[in-house]
Each structure stands twice: as C-alpha cells, then as structure tokens.
C-alpha positions in Angstrom: 123.9 -32.8 46.6 121.9 -36.0 46.6 123.3 -38.6 44.3 121.1 -41.1 42.3 123.0 -43.9 44.0 122.1 -42.7 47.4 118.5 -41.9 46.5 117.9 -45.4 45.2 118.9 -47.1 48.4 115.9 -48.6 50.1 115.4 -52.0 51.8 112.4 -54.0 52.6 111.9 -55.8 55.9 110.9 -59.1 54.5 109.1 -60.1 57.7 112.3 -61.0 59.5 112.2 -58.5 62.3 109.3 -56.6 63.9 109.0 -52.8 63.6 109.6 -50.3 60.9 111.4 -51.5 57.8 115.1 -50.5 57.4 115.7 -47.8 55.0 119.5 -47.9 55.1 121.9 -50.7 54.2 125.0 -51.4 56.2 127.3 -51.3 53.1 127.1 -50.6 49.4 129.1 -52.6 46.9 130.2 -50.8 43.8 132.7 -51.0 41.0 135.2 -48.5 39.8 132.5 -46.5 38.0 131.2 -45.3 41.4 134.7 -44.2 42.6 134.4 -40.5 43.3 134.7 -38.4 46.4 131.1 -37.1 46.0 129.6 -40.7 46.1 131.8 -41.8 49.0 131.0 -38.6 50.9 127.3 -39.0 50.4 127.4 -42.7 51.5 129.4 -41.8 54.6 127.1 -38.9 55.4 124.2 -41.5 55.5 126.4 -43.8 57.7 126.7 -46.4 54.9 130.1 -48.1 54.4 131.2 -47.7 50.8 132.9 -50.9 49.4 134.0 -49.5 46.1 137.1 -50.4 44.1 139.5 -47.4 43.6 140.4 -46.4 40.1 143.9 -47.4 39.1 144.3 -50.1 41.8 143.7 -53.8 42.0 140.2 -55.1 42.6 139.0 -55.7 46.1 139.6 -59.3 47.1 136.3 -61.2 47.6 134.1 -58.7 45.9 134.0 -60.9 42.8 132.1 -63.6 44.7 129.4 -61.1 45.7 129.2 -59.5 42.2 128.9 -63.0 40.6 125.5 -63.3 42.3 124.3 -60.0 40.8 125.7 -60.7 37.3 124.2 -64.2 37.3 120.8 -62.8 38.3 120.9 -60.2 35.5 121.9 -63.0 33.0 119.0 -65.2 34.1 116.5 -62.3 33.9 117.8 -61.2 30.4 116.7 -64.5 28.9 113.2 -62.9 28.9 113.3 -60.4 26.1 110.8 -58.1 27.7 113.2 -57.6 30.6 116.4 -57.3 28.5 115.2 -54.1 27.1 112.7 -52.2 29.2 109.7 -51.3 27.0 107.2 -50.3 29.7 107.0 -46.7 30.8 105.3 -47.5 34.0 107.4 -48.8 36.9 104.6 -51.0 38.2 104.5 -53.0 35.0 108.2 -53.5 34.8 108.3 -54.6 38.5 105.5 -57.1 37.7 107.5 -58.6 34.8 110.6 -58.8 37.0 108.6 -60.6 39.7 107.1 -62.9 37.0 110.5 -63.6 35.6 112.0 -64.5 39.1 109.0 -66.8 39.7 109.6 -68.6 36.4 113.3 -69.0 37.2 112.6 -70.4 40.6 109.9 -72.7 39.3 112.2 -74.1 36.6 115.0 -74.7 39.2 112.6 -76.5 41.6 111.3 -78.5 38.7 114.8 -79.7 37.8 115.5 -80.8 41.4 112.4 -82.9 41.6 113.1 -84.9 38.5 
C-alpha cells in the first residue's frame, strides 16, 4: 500500500555530485501525526530511516531545531497571500509563485545586510 508520504519523497541533485539524481532521502522527519505502523513500515521498506515522534511519549530531543527551519520557512512564505491559500489549480503556477516568493525573501535579506 503506497502512502502519500512515501510517494512525495523526491530529491534533486542540485549539481553537487555527478550522476543520476538521488530519489531517496536518508531519513524523514515527522511529527506525531505520521506515527503509524503503516507509515513506518513503508519508509523502512524503502530503506529510509523514520524519525517520527511516538504518540503518548515525549518529543524527540533536537527535532525542534530542525522543525524550526521548516516552520520559519512556511511563516515567511505565508506573508504572500497568494501562497497562504493556494488558488492555482496548476502545479507549475504554484511552483513558480513559491520560487518567486523565495527569491523575494532572499533579495530582502541580502538588501538588509548591505545597508
């Protein structure tokens, strides 16, 4: 049974190493919403280490630092109303607006460091 989490896992090479781009990450970080035997089994079947907090237990130490980067990125992108609620039906348009939003965020940060 393929899960939507496992189906969405793709990586891009980014020009760091020659050869075919990697299609499988080393590990997947997730919160308690992804804590199920089916998700863990699917990730292990694909030889991916699941780093997922278990329901009813304390949080994984250090996972908050990694999640902060993701949450901060979402917060920065949601300042653009078009990205806060996805209006576009076509994925290409949404990806283009995400790229444009990331470019504007980087440009604003670089502009602050120069002045």
